[in-house]
GUDREN-883931 format. One record per residue (C-alpha): y, x, z. Coordinates in pm, 1 decimal. Each point is the difference from the previous one (the first is absolute). Layout:
N
        c2        c1        c3
         Y         X         Z
...
//
This chain:
243
        c2        c1        c3
       0.0       0.0       0.0
     323.9     162.9    -112.3
     338.3    -121.9     115.2
     202.6     210.6    -243.5
      36.1     -43.8    -373.9
    -215.1     269.0    -156.8
     251.7      42.0    -285.4
     290.3      74.5     232.4
     162.0     333.8     -78.1
     178.0      19.3     334.6
    -316.2     -34.5     207.6
    -348.2      90.7    -114.8
    -338.2     -96.3     141.5
    -228.3     300.0     -16.9
    -333.7      94.3     150.5
    -117.1     270.5     238.0
    -316.5      97.5    -184.4
    -166.0      89.0     330.8
     -31.0    -375.9      55.4
    -283.7       4.0    -255.1
    -151.8     327.3     119.8
    -355.7    -134.8      26.8
      17.4    -115.0    -363.0
     165.1     319.5    -123.4
    -271.3     208.7     164.0
    -254.6    -176.8    -220.9
     192.1     -45.0    -326.4
     347.3     144.4     -55.9
      53.0    -107.4    -364.3
    -128.9    -352.8      58.9
     200.2     -50.3     316.2
     318.1     130.8    -160.9
     -51.8    -248.4    -282.5
     -20.5    -278.3     259.2
     327.7     121.2     150.6
     160.2     -23.8    -342.1
    -130.6    -356.6     -44.7
     173.0     -90.0     326.9
     327.2      79.0    -172.6
      64.1     308.5     211.8
     215.9     263.9    -169.0
     100.6     221.5     294.6
    -227.3     148.3     264.8
      -9.2     221.1     302.9
    -290.1     242.4       5.5
    -187.1     180.3     275.1
    -270.2     214.3    -151.4
    -172.7      -9.6    -338.6
    -350.9    -115.4     102.2
    -174.3     317.8    -105.8
     172.1      38.9    -336.5
     200.5     302.0    -111.5
     365.3     -49.5     -86.2
     -40.5     -13.9    -383.6
    -266.6    -269.6      21.3
     180.7    -210.6     258.4
     339.7      15.1    -171.1
    -167.0     -91.4    -331.3
    -150.4    -315.3     152.6
     339.7     -95.4     143.3
     163.9      51.1    -340.5
    -268.0    -200.1    -181.9
      79.3    -295.3     226.4
     378.7      48.4     -24.4
      26.5      53.7     374.8
     270.3     221.8     148.7
     -17.9     188.2     328.1
     311.8     -74.0     203.2
    -112.3     135.5     334.1
    -231.7     288.5      84.4
    -184.2      10.1     332.5
     -25.0     342.2     157.7
    -144.2     161.6     311.4
     210.5     107.7     297.2
    -155.3     347.4      17.6
      79.5      61.7    -364.9
     356.8    -120.2      55.5
      27.1     244.2     288.5
    -165.7     306.2    -152.2
      14.0     -41.6    -378.9
     289.9    -232.9     -87.6
      68.9     143.3    -345.8
    -357.1     -47.8    -130.8
      13.9    -354.7     138.4
     325.9     -57.9    -186.2
    -141.9     145.0    -320.3
    -304.9    -224.8      23.2
     211.1    -310.3      57.2
     227.9      88.7    -290.0
    -298.9      54.4    -227.8
     -74.5    -372.1      40.1
     360.7     -96.4     -61.4
      44.1    -127.2     355.7
     342.2     -72.0     148.3
    -113.8      -0.3     361.8
    -229.8     203.7     222.5
    -137.2    -202.0     290.3
    -172.5     135.4     310.0
    -223.2    -258.2     167.8
     -69.6     157.1     338.1
     109.8     267.1     243.7
    -276.5     179.5     192.9
      30.3       7.8     377.5
    -206.9     119.9     293.1
    -110.9    -218.0     284.9
     -26.0    -377.0       7.7
     361.9     -86.6     -69.6
     277.0      90.8    -241.7
     293.0     150.0     192.9
     366.9      94.7     -34.0
    -110.9     361.7     -21.3
    -211.5     -90.5    -302.7
     307.3    -158.0    -157.0
     200.3     318.2      62.5
    -265.0     217.1    -163.4
     -33.2    -235.4    -295.3
     376.1     -20.8     -45.8
      17.2     375.4     -49.4
    -264.7     -22.9    -271.6
     141.2    -306.8    -175.2
     360.8     117.4       2.9
     -78.9     342.8    -147.0
    -241.5    -135.6    -261.3
     221.6    -297.9     -75.0
     288.1     225.7     -94.9
    -223.3     194.7    -238.6
    -140.9    -321.9    -144.6
     351.1    -134.1     -58.3
      92.8     321.7    -182.9
    -293.7     -71.9    -229.5
     126.7    -349.1     -78.3
    -242.5    -201.0     214.6
      28.6    -186.2     328.8
    -215.2      48.3     308.8
    -111.6    -303.2     199.5
    -208.1     -59.4     309.5
    -228.4    -300.7      35.4
     -44.6    -109.4     365.3
    -343.3    -122.8     106.8
      74.6    -181.3     323.4
     -31.9     270.4     264.6
     364.9      95.6     -58.1
     110.6    -325.1     166.7
     -95.4     111.5     349.2
     287.9     -72.5     241.6
     238.5     292.0      50.6
     326.1      -4.5     194.3
     189.0    -315.2    -104.2
    -205.3     -50.3    -314.3
    -310.5     148.5    -160.7
    -114.3     335.1    -129.7
      76.7    -130.8    -347.0
     364.0     -43.7     100.0
      -3.7     361.1     116.4
    -163.3     100.6    -327.7
     275.1    -169.1    -201.2
     251.4     196.8     203.9
    -177.0     335.0     -38.8
     -97.1     -21.9    -368.2
     298.5     110.7    -209.6
     114.0    -304.4    -198.8
     124.9     224.5    -279.4
    -351.8     116.0     -79.6
    -254.8    -230.1     166.7
     -40.2    -376.1     -30.0
    -276.5    -245.3      88.1
    -257.2    -220.2    -165.7
     -44.7    -304.9     219.1
    -343.7    -156.4      21.7
      64.0    -350.0     130.3
    -359.3     -36.3     120.5
      13.6     311.4     217.1
     345.4     -83.7     130.5
    -139.3    -334.2     114.7
    -317.0     160.0     134.0
     211.5     240.2     203.2
     167.2    -291.6     173.8
     322.1     -11.8    -200.6
     166.9    -257.5    -224.0
       2.7     130.7    -361.1
     301.1    -211.3     -95.3
     200.9     110.6     302.6
     -86.0     365.5     -67.7
     126.2     -27.4    -357.8
     325.8    -146.4     126.0
      31.3     266.5     269.0
     -35.2     285.4    -248.4
     124.4    -140.9    -332.4
      55.8     343.6    -153.9
    -316.2     185.1     102.7
    -278.2    -190.8    -176.7
     -33.3      71.9    -371.8
    -362.3    -105.5     -57.7
    -217.6    -274.5     145.7
    -368.0     -84.5      42.8
     -59.3    -373.4       4.5
    -310.3    -110.7     188.0
     -62.7    -298.0     224.2
    -171.7     -21.5     339.0
    -248.4    -256.9     120.0
     156.0    -240.4     245.6
    -105.1      66.7     356.8
     -57.0     375.0     -50.9
      82.5     198.1     311.8
     253.4     281.7     -31.1
    -113.7     361.4      35.0
     188.0     323.8      62.9
    -246.8     246.9    -150.8
      28.6     -71.8    -372.6
    -342.8    -163.0     -10.9
    -112.3    -358.4     -56.3
    -299.3    -185.0    -142.8
      21.2      -8.2    -380.0
     -76.5    -372.8      14.2
     348.7     -54.8     143.3
     140.2      60.2    -350.5
      34.8    -338.2    -171.4
     139.0    -147.9    -322.0
     377.9      27.2     -27.2
     170.9    -306.8     137.9
    -287.2    -109.3     224.5
      68.3     225.1     297.9
     262.7      52.2     268.4
     216.9     270.5    -158.9
     243.3    -239.7    -167.4
     -41.1     154.0    -344.3
     237.8    -232.6    -187.3
     291.8      71.1     234.4
     -71.4     373.1       1.8
     -10.7      20.3    -379.0
     325.6    -192.6     -29.4
     166.6     240.4     243.8
    -142.0     298.4    -188.8
     154.5    -133.6    -318.5
     333.1     -54.2     174.3
      -6.7     359.5     124.2
     -83.8     133.9    -345.0
    -348.8     129.9      78.5
    -129.4      39.2    -352.3
    -372.3      64.2      35.4
    -236.4    -219.8     198.6
    -363.2     113.9      -0.7
    -283.8    -241.9      72.2
//
């Protein structure tokens, strides 16, 4: 169920290919053809399902699918940012997104934010010099209470807004105990990408970035408030929404 006109130039519905990972692991060409039949033109990628770059990029081209966002690993961002940039650019991506920050112990802490900020701010500056934008995708554990807000609030403060932005995942915002719509309104200039997923009504919040996969439900049937969130994303000018 899509709430946005697929032909809209101002706001595009794309797909995070990882959503179909079990299918891609069995049949990359066939699954990519199914993605094309869905009307998807832009995607976010995270891995190539065992294929080398020439083969994977060829399949994308055959299906007239463009890579907008490239998912990378934190350790590579920290230790080898230029190769990560080169890889993302080879796919024609505009964004590099990091989906998690490693931390020791049971809980994500302010100290983890400080360490990550050093990595993101240095790499983000280099990425910007190469014509791309760096984003971080929260996964719920960043919404642990901290001072007068949450660790995510602290993260927004510490991550240099000139070089680092965010990809909001409305499911994980909700799962972390926050209101996705309110968060968009609180930080109208920090979210440039969005994952749209819905959560089964009655699902209990968690603070560890984990939840039963069965809590993911068809868009519009859960408790995230997808329609309102998408309207706000359009108002804010968030161009790419990935299912």
